[in-house]
C-alpha positions as CSV (number, residue, x, y, z in Angstrom):
1,M,10.9,32.7,1.5
2,Q,7.4,31.3,1.9
3,F,8.1,28.7,-0.7
4,L,10.6,27.1,1.7
5,K,8.1,26.4,4.4
6,P,6.7,23.2,2.9
7,N,10.2,21.9,2.4
8,N,11.1,22.8,6.0
9,E,8.0,21.1,7.3
10,T,8.7,18.0,5.2
11,F,12.3,18.0,6.5
12,K,11.1,18.1,10.1
13,K,8.7,15.3,9.5
14,I,11.5,13.1,8.0
15,K,13.8,14.0,10.9
16,N,11.1,13.0,13.4
17,V,10.5,9.7,11.7
18,I,14.2,8.9,11.7
19,F,14.5,9.9,15.3
20,L,11.5,7.8,16.4
21,N,12.8,4.8,14.5
22,A,16.5,5.2,15.3
23,D,16.5,1.9,17.1
24,I,15.1,0.1,14.0
25,I,17.5,1.8,11.7
26,I,20.6,0.9,13.8
27,L,19.4,-2.7,14.3
28,S,18.9,-3.1,10.5
29,L,22.2,-1.6,9.6
30,L,24.0,-3.7,12.3
31,I,22.5,-6.9,11.0
32,Q,23.2,-6.0,7.4
33,S,26.8,-5.1,8.3
34,L,27.3,-8.4,10.1
35,V,25.9,-10.3,7.1
36,L,28.3,-8.6,4.8
37,I,31.3,-9.3,7.1
38,I,30.3,-13.0,7.5
39,I,29.8,-13.4,3.7
40,F,33.2,-11.7,3.0
41,V,35.1,-13.9,5.5
42,S,33.4,-17.2,4.4
43,S,33.6,-16.4,0.7
44,A,37.3,-15.4,0.9
45,Y,38.6,-18.1,3.1
46,L,36.3,-21.2,3.0
47,P,36.0,-23.6,0.0
48,P,32.7,-23.1,-1.8
49,N,30.4,-25.7,-3.2
50,G,31.9,-26.0,-6.6
51,G,29.3,-27.5,-8.4
52,Y,25.7,-27.6,-9.0
53,E,25.6,-27.8,-12.8
54,G,29.0,-26.1,-12.8
55,R,27.3,-22.7,-12.4
56,W,29.2,-21.5,-9.3
57,R,32.8,-20.5,-8.7
58,T,35.3,-23.0,-7.5
59,E,37.7,-20.6,-5.8
60,P,37.5,-18.1,-3.0
61,I,36.6,-14.6,-4.2
62,A,39.5,-12.4,-5.3
63,D,38.2,-8.8,-5.4
64,I,35.3,-6.5,-4.4
65,A,33.6,-7.0,-7.8
66,S,33.6,-10.8,-7.3
67,Y,32.4,-10.2,-3.7
68,I,29.4,-8.2,-4.9
69,R,28.6,-10.6,-7.6
70,N,28.8,-13.5,-5.1
71,I,26.2,-11.9,-2.9
72,S,23.8,-11.0,-5.7
73,I,23.7,-14.1,-7.9
74,T,23.4,-17.0,-5.4
75,W,20.6,-19.4,-6.4
76,D,17.3,-17.7,-7.2
77,S,18.9,-14.2,-7.0
78,K,20.6,-14.9,-10.3
79,H,17.3,-15.4,-12.1
80,Y,15.8,-12.2,-10.7
81,L,18.8,-10.2,-11.9
82,E,18.7,-11.8,-15.4
83,I,15.0,-10.9,-15.7
84,A,15.8,-7.3,-14.6
85,E,18.4,-7.0,-17.3
86,N,16.9,-8.9,-20.2
87,W,13.2,-9.3,-19.2
88,Y,11.4,-12.7,-20.0
89,S,12.4,-14.6,-23.1
90,P,11.2,-18.0,-24.5
91,T,14.9,-19.0,-24.7
92,R,15.0,-18.9,-20.9
93,S,11.7,-20.6,-20.1
94,S,12.8,-21.3,-16.5
95,H,12.5,-17.6,-15.7
96,Y,8.7,-17.7,-16.0
97,A,8.6,-19.3,-12.6
98,F,9.9,-16.1,-11.1
99,F,7.3,-13.2,-10.8
100,P,8.2,-9.8,-12.1
101,L,7.7,-7.2,-9.3
102,L,11.2,-7.5,-7.8
103,P,13.0,-7.4,-11.2
104,I,10.9,-4.4,-12.1
105,L,12.0,-2.6,-8.9
106,I,15.7,-3.5,-9.6
107,R,15.3,-2.2,-13.2
108,G,13.6,1.0,-12.0
109,L,16.4,1.6,-9.5
110,T,19.0,1.2,-12.2
111,F,17.5,4.2,-14.1
112,I,17.7,6.3,-10.9
113,L,21.3,5.2,-10.2
114,P,22.7,4.4,-13.7
115,F,26.3,4.5,-12.5
116,F,25.9,1.3,-10.5
117,S,25.9,-2.2,-11.9
118,T,22.7,-4.3,-11.7
119,N,24.4,-6.5,-9.1
120,T,25.1,-3.6,-6.9
121,I,21.7,-2.1,-7.4
122,S,20.1,-5.4,-6.3
123,I,22.1,-5.3,-3.1
124,I,21.1,-1.7,-2.4
125,L,17.5,-2.5,-3.0
126,S,17.7,-5.5,-0.6
127,W,19.1,-3.2,2.1
128,I,16.2,-0.7,1.5
129,L,13.6,-3.5,1.7
130,Y,15.2,-4.9,4.8
131,L,15.1,-1.6,6.6
132,T,11.5,-1.1,5.4
133,L,10.6,-4.6,6.7
134,A,12.0,-3.8,10.1
135,F,9.9,-0.6,10.2
136,F,6.7,-2.4,9.3
137,L,7.4,-5.1,11.9
138,K,7.7,-2.4,14.5
139,K,4.4,-1.0,13.5
140,A,2.7,-4.4,13.4
141,F,3.9,-5.4,16.9
142,K,2.8,-2.0,18.2
143,V,-0.7,-2.8,16.9
144,L,-0.7,-6.3,18.4
145,R,0.9,-5.2,21.8
146,P,0.1,-1.5,22.3
147,G,2.2,0.1,25.0
148,A,4.7,-2.7,25.3
149,N,8.4,-2.7,24.5
150,N,8.4,-4.8,21.3
151,F,12.1,-4.3,20.4
152,N,12.9,-7.9,21.5
153,L,10.2,-9.2,19.2
154,I,11.6,-7.5,16.2
155,I,15.1,-8.9,17.0
156,T,13.5,-12.4,17.3
157,T,12.0,-12.1,13.9
158,L,15.1,-10.8,12.1
159,I,17.6,-13.2,13.8
160,C,15.6,-16.4,13.4
161,P,17.8,-18.7,11.2
162,F,15.5,-18.8,8.2
163,S,15.2,-15.0,8.2
164,V,18.5,-14.8,6.3
165,F,16.3,-14.6,3.1
166,Y,15.0,-11.2,4.2
167,V,18.5,-9.8,3.7
168,F,19.4,-11.3,0.4
169,V,18.2,-10.5,-3.2
170,Y,15.1,-12.6,-2.8
171,T,11.3,-11.7,-2.8
172,E,10.7,-12.6,0.9
173,S,11.2,-9.2,2.4
174,L,9.2,-7.5,-0.4
175,F,6.4,-10.1,0.0
176,V,6.2,-9.5,3.7
177,I,6.2,-5.7,3.4
178,I,3.3,-5.7,0.9
179,S,1.5,-8.3,3.0
180,L,1.7,-6.0,6.1
181,I,0.6,-3.0,4.0
182,S,-2.4,-5.0,3.0
183,L,-3.2,-6.1,6.5
184,F,-2.8,-2.6,7.9
185,S,-5.1,-1.3,5.2
186,Y,-7.7,-4.0,5.9
187,Q,-7.5,-3.3,9.6
188,R,-8.2,0.4,9.0
189,F,-11.0,-0.4,6.6
190,K,-12.7,-2.6,9.1
191,H,-12.4,-0.1,12.0
192,I,-13.0,3.3,10.4
193,S,-16.6,4.4,9.8
194,N,-15.9,7.6,7.8
195,R,-15.2,8.2,4.2
196,S,-11.5,7.6,4.6
197,R,-12.1,3.8,5.0
198,Y,-12.6,3.7,1.2
199,L,-9.2,5.2,0.7
200,H,-7.8,2.3,2.7
201,L,-9.9,0.0,0.5
202,M,-8.2,1.4,-2.6
203,L,-4.8,0.9,-1.0
204,L,-5.8,-2.7,-0.2
205,L,-6.9,-3.3,-3.8
206,I,-3.5,-2.0,-5.0
207,S,-1.4,-3.9,-2.5
208,S,-3.3,-7.2,-3.1
209,F,-2.7,-6.7,-6.9
210,A,1.0,-6.0,-6.2
211,L,1.4,-9.0,-3.9
212,S,0.1,-11.3,-6.7
213,T,2.9,-10.0,-9.0
214,T,5.6,-10.7,-6.3
215,R,5.0,-14.5,-5.8
216,N,2.3,-16.8,-7.1
217,L,0.9,-17.5,-3.6
218,G,0.2,-13.8,-3.2
219,V,-3.1,-14.3,-4.8
220,F,-4.3,-16.1,-1.6
221,L,-4.3,-12.8,0.4
222,G,-7.4,-11.5,-1.5
223,I,-9.0,-15.0,-1.2
224,S,-8.2,-15.0,2.6
225,I,-9.9,-11.6,3.0
226,L,-13.0,-12.8,1.0
227,L,-13.2,-16.0,3.2
228,A,-12.9,-13.8,6.3
229,E,-15.7,-11.6,5.2
230,I,-17.9,-14.7,4.6
231,V,-17.1,-15.8,8.2
232,F,-18.0,-12.4,9.5
233,T,-21.3,-12.5,7.6
234,V,-22.1,-15.8,9.3
235,I,-21.0,-14.5,12.7
236,K,-23.2,-11.4,12.5
237,K,-26.2,-13.6,11.8
238,K,-25.3,-15.9,14.7
239,N,-24.8,-12.9,17.1
240,A,-27.9,-11.2,15.8
241,D,-25.8,-8.1,15.0
242,H,-28.0,-5.5,13.3
243,N,-25.3,-3.0,12.7
244,H,-25.6,-2.0,9.0
245,L,-22.3,-0.1,8.9
246,Y,-20.4,-3.0,7.3
247,N,-23.1,-4.3,5.0
248,N,-21.0,-3.8,2.0
249,D,-17.9,-5.4,3.4
250,L,-18.6,-8.8,1.7
251,L,-18.8,-7.0,-1.6
252,S,-15.5,-5.3,-0.8
253,G,-14.0,-8.8,0.0
254,F,-15.0,-9.9,-3.5
255,A,-13.3,-6.8,-5.0
256,V,-10.1,-7.5,-3.1
257,A,-10.1,-11.2,-4.2
258,A,-10.7,-10.0,-7.8
259,S,-7.8,-7.6,-7.6
260,S,-5.5,-10.4,-6.4
261,I,-6.6,-12.7,-9.3
262,L,-6.2,-9.8,-11.7
263,G,-2.6,-9.4,-10.5
264,L,-2.0,-13.1,-11.2
265,F,-3.4,-12.8,-14.7
266,A,-1.2,-9.7,-15.3
267,V,1.8,-12.1,-14.7
268,F,0.2,-14.7,-17.0
269,S,-0.2,-12.0,-19.7
270,I,3.6,-11.5,-19.7
271,G,4.0,-15.2,-20.5
272,Y,1.3,-15.0,-23.2
273,L,2.8,-12.0,-24.9
274,T,6.3,-13.6,-25.1
275,T,5.5,-17.3,-25.6
276,K,1.8,-17.3,-26.7
277,N,1.2,-19.6,-23.7
278,L,-1.0,-18.1,-21.0
279,F,0.0,-20.6,-18.3
280,V,3.7,-20.9,-19.0
281,S,4.4,-19.8,-15.4
282,F,2.7,-22.9,-14.1
283,E,4.0,-25.3,-16.7
284,V,7.6,-24.3,-16.1
285,Q,7.3,-25.6,-12.5
286,K,8.1,-29.1,-14.0
287,Y,11.6,-27.7,-14.8
288,W,12.0,-27.0,-11.0
289,R,10.5,-30.4,-10.0
290,R,7.5,-28.8,-8.4
291,E,4.6,-30.6,-10.2
292,T,1.4,-30.5,-8.2
293,N,0.6,-33.5,-6.1
294,L,-2.5,-33.2,-4.0
295,N,-1.5,-36.1,-1.7
296,I,0.4,-33.9,0.8
297,F,1.1,-36.8,3.1
298,N,3.0,-38.5,0.3
299,T,5.1,-35.3,0.0
300,I,5.9,-35.4,3.7
301,Y,6.8,-39.1,3.4
302,E,9.1,-38.4,0.5
303,S,10.8,-35.6,2.6
304,I,11.4,-38.1,5.4
305,K,12.9,-40.4,2.8
306,Q,15.2,-37.7,1.6
307,F,16.3,-37.0,5.1
308,T,17.2,-40.6,5.7
309,N,18.9,-41.2,2.3
310,P,19.4,-37.9,0.5
311,Q,22.0,-39.1,-1.9
312,E,19.6,-41.7,-3.4
313,I,16.8,-39.1,-3.9
314,Y,18.9,-36.2,-5.1
315,S,20.7,-37.9,-8.0
316,T,21.9,-34.5,-9.2
317,C,23.7,-33.6,-6.0
318,D,27.5,-33.2,-6.4
319,N,28.3,-34.0,-2.8
320,Y,26.6,-35.6,0.2
321,R,26.6,-32.4,2.3
322,D,24.6,-30.5,-0.3
323,C,22.1,-33.3,-0.4
324,V,21.7,-33.3,3.4
325,F,21.2,-29.5,3.4
326,G,18.5,-29.8,0.8
327,A,16.7,-32.6,2.6
328,T,17.0,-31.4,6.2
329,Y,15.9,-27.8,6.2
330,P,12.4,-28.1,4.7
331,L,11.5,-31.0,7.0
332,F,13.0,-29.1,10.0
333,A,11.0,-26.0,9.0
334,L,7.8,-27.9,8.6
335,L,8.1,-29.4,12.2
336,I,8.8,-25.9,13.6
337,I,5.9,-24.2,12.0
338,L,3.4,-26.9,12.9
339,T,4.3,-26.5,16.5
340,V,4.1,-22.7,16.3
341,F,0.7,-22.8,14.6
342,F,-0.7,-25.2,17.2
343,L,0.4,-23.0,20.1
344,F,-0.7,-19.8,18.3
345,S,-4.1,-21.3,17.7
346,I,-4.5,-22.0,21.5
347,V,-3.6,-18.4,22.3
348,I,-6.0,-17.0,19.8
349,Y,-8.8,-19.3,20.9
350,K,-8.4,-18.3,24.6
351,K,-8.3,-14.6,23.8
352,Y,-11.1,-14.3,21.3
353,N,-13.6,-17.0,22.2
354,I,-15.0,-15.8,25.5
355,D,-18.5,-16.2,27.1
356,N,-19.6,-18.3,24.1
357,K,-20.0,-15.2,22.0
358,I,-17.6,-15.3,19.0
359,E,-15.4,-12.2,18.9
360,I,-12.7,-12.4,16.3
361,N,-10.2,-9.7,15.3
362,P,-10.6,-9.4,11.5
363,T,-6.9,-8.8,10.8
364,I,-5.8,-11.8,12.9
365,L,-8.4,-14.0,11.2
366,V,-7.1,-13.0,7.7
367,S,-3.5,-13.5,8.9
368,I,-4.3,-17.1,10.1
369,I,-6.2,-18.0,6.9
370,F,-3.4,-16.5,4.7
371,S,-0.8,-18.4,6.7
372,L,-2.7,-21.7,6.2
373,F,-2.7,-21.1,2.4
374,L,1.0,-20.3,2.4
375,L,1.7,-23.5,4.5
376,I,-0.5,-26.0,2.8
377,V,-0.4,-25.1,-0.9
378,P,3.4,-25.4,-1.3
379,I,3.3,-28.9,0.2
380,T,1.4,-30.0,-2.9
381,K,4.5,-29.2,-4.9
382,G,7.0,-30.7,-2.6
383,L,9.0,-29.3,0.3
384,G,11.7,-27.6,-1.8
385,S,12.2,-24.0,-0.5
386,Y,9.5,-24.7,2.1
387,N,11.4,-22.6,4.7
388,R,11.1,-19.6,2.4
389,Y,7.3,-20.0,2.3
390,I,7.2,-20.3,6.1
391,I,9.0,-17.0,6.7
392,S,6.4,-15.3,4.4
393,T,3.6,-16.2,6.8
394,P,2.3,-13.9,9.5
395,I,2.3,-16.9,11.8
396,Y,6.1,-16.8,11.5
397,Y,7.1,-13.1,11.5
398,L,4.5,-12.1,14.0
399,G,3.2,-15.2,15.8
400,L,6.5,-16.9,16.5
401,P,8.1,-13.9,18.4
402,I,4.9,-13.4,20.4
403,L,4.9,-17.1,21.4
404,I,8.5,-17.0,22.4
405,N,7.9,-13.9,24.5
406,R,4.8,-15.4,26.1
407,F,5.9,-19.0,26.9
408,I,9.7,-18.8,27.5
409,P,11.0,-17.1,30.7
410,K,12.8,-13.9,30.2
411,K,16.0,-15.2,31.9
412,F,16.4,-17.6,28.9
413,S,16.1,-14.8,26.3
414,P,19.9,-14.2,26.0
415,L,20.5,-17.9,25.5
416,I,17.8,-18.1,22.8
417,L,19.3,-15.0,21.1
418,I,22.8,-16.5,21.2
419,I,21.6,-19.9,19.7
420,S,19.5,-18.2,17.1
421,S,22.3,-15.9,16.1
422,Y,24.7,-18.8,15.8
423,F,22.4,-20.7,13.4
424,F,21.7,-17.4,11.6
425,A,25.4,-17.0,10.9
426,I,25.7,-20.7,9.9
427,F,22.9,-20.2,7.3
428,I,24.6,-17.1,5.9
429,I,27.9,-19.0,5.5
430,L,26.2,-21.9,3.8
431,F,24.3,-19.6,1.5
432,S,27.3,-17.6,0.5
433,L,29.2,-20.8,-0.3
434,H,26.3,-21.9,-2.6
435,Y,24.9,-24.7,-0.5
436,W,21.2,-25.1,-0.9
437,I,19.3,-23.9,2.2
438,G,15.9,-23.1,0.5
């Protein structure tokens, strides 16, 4: 019976992990169940948006199959499922704007569970990713606030209105998970002096590559790490630090940046193999009205114009409400994140710039640089889906809950939770009825 020992030990470890994270598992399942109930009620009894290009249903759902389909094909989810089923094709050039890692995972899960439809598989995968995201958020807050009860911070992140995209068949939860894996690996690499630090470097190289195949802005994680290493090189000279332990870290930064760029070119190669056009993923952005405009102030101005007169700007809108939703949320999201970033910068400055000697946490610096890339670069292509870029930034899913916990009295916490939950539910209803929220 000796051969059973490893299995028993493995089972005990799994049981311990489940027991230690029971609060996260229950929270995730509770939120997911509420989302399903809200979608069912709104889809069955409320009139949907019948019309963008005639793609959506015009009647309430009639059965469970329609219900599952309704959850899994709303807006961008539809394209990820089509890629998972049929891969990329020159006849559907618009698909090249969507990166392949999520469709690959959906496709892989269909081989493991062949008796489920692709729509059902995509929902199961979104549940798994959501639970994994909650677990990594718990781990991240534990690193940032050791010894503290961080459960309320996790709730704040998951219940914020724009966080609805973590639940659906979108790339946001996957993107955040891989980002956190990369940040954890980078943190261990910077703080461990033995041979295992290079194992964390290998994991960092793999995760940075994977992030670039999830969304196009994933390439900026490796670039952020490289920029951070350049900053540390300058700081070591400024502080006359003669510690030679991390002399090779700048070279490692170049390696991580190269891995991120390689991941992006792996995506380009898919376009080249199927269309003979290496940059089709960029060129197809014109189809989605996201051509690059380096005058970001003009982009913000146009968004304000959309807010004041959305029907004139959105000539393709079928009704005024849909236009208002499309114009309001990105601008609202931009104002929120600018405020959060300003407050977070003050907190970081006070904590890490003491006695005129610069002491910066490497992981926090990378998180800030990465957040800046994720906030600034999308503005050059317009504010469409900008709230989805925001929830992918560490400044949102880590910084915002910490700021709320730091600056708002605890007696107001229940009120904030109620208000946030209300808008969270509103966003779910709008999304399930095919109104554009990002």
